[in-house]
C-alpha positions in Angstrom: 0.0 -0.1 0.0 1.0 3.5 -0.7 1.9 5.9 2.2 -0.6 8.7 2.9 0.7 12.2 2.5 0.6 14.4 5.6 -2.0 17.2 5.2 -0.6 20.6 4.4 -1.7 23.7 6.3 -3.7 26.2 4.5 -2.4 29.7 4.0 -3.9 32.3 6.1 -6.1 34.8 4.4 -4.7 38.2 3.9 -8.0 40.1 3.5 -7.6 41.8 6.8 -4.8 43.8 5.4 -7.1 45.8 3.0 -9.0 47.4 5.9 -7.8 50.0 8.4 -9.6 51.0 11.5 -9.5 54.6 12.4 -11.6 55.4 15.6 -15.1 54.2 14.9 -14.8 54.1 11.1 -13.7 51.1 9.0 -11.5 52.4 6.0 -11.2 50.3 2.9 -8.6 50.4 0.2 -9.5 51.6 -3.2 -12.1 49.6 -5.1 -12.6 49.0 -8.8 -14.9 51.4 -10.6 -16.0 48.7 -13.0 -16.4 45.8 -10.6 -17.9 47.7 -7.8 -17.2 47.5 -4.0 -15.5 44.5 -2.6 -13.0 44.2 -5.5 -9.8 46.0 -4.4 -7.1 47.5 -6.5 -3.6 46.1 -6.3 -1.1 48.7 -5.3 2.0 48.9 -7.7 4.8 51.4 -7.7 3.3 53.5 -10.5 -0.3 52.3 -10.9 -3.4 50.6 -9.4 -4.7 47.5 -11.0 -7.9 45.4 -10.7 -7.1 41.7 -10.7 -10.5 40.6 -11.9 -11.1 42.9 -15.0 -7.7 44.5 -15.5 -8.9 48.1 -15.0 -5.7 50.3 -14.3 -5.2 53.7 -12.8 -1.8 55.2 -13.6 -0.4 57.7 -10.9 1.2 60.9 -11.9 5.1 61.1 -12.3 6.6 63.3 -9.5 
């Protein structure tokens, strides 16, 4: 008989990093204009990008 593989631990969700608590308010990151609230934009060095639809906002060069 073949040996059973040990179960691997699941990765912990990183969703909590998208929210910030400031006093009594919950501040969310930027959401996609096409997909709506709940779909966050990824932060890159010179742009913000939606992973679902590819919507991109370029930041001004300083």
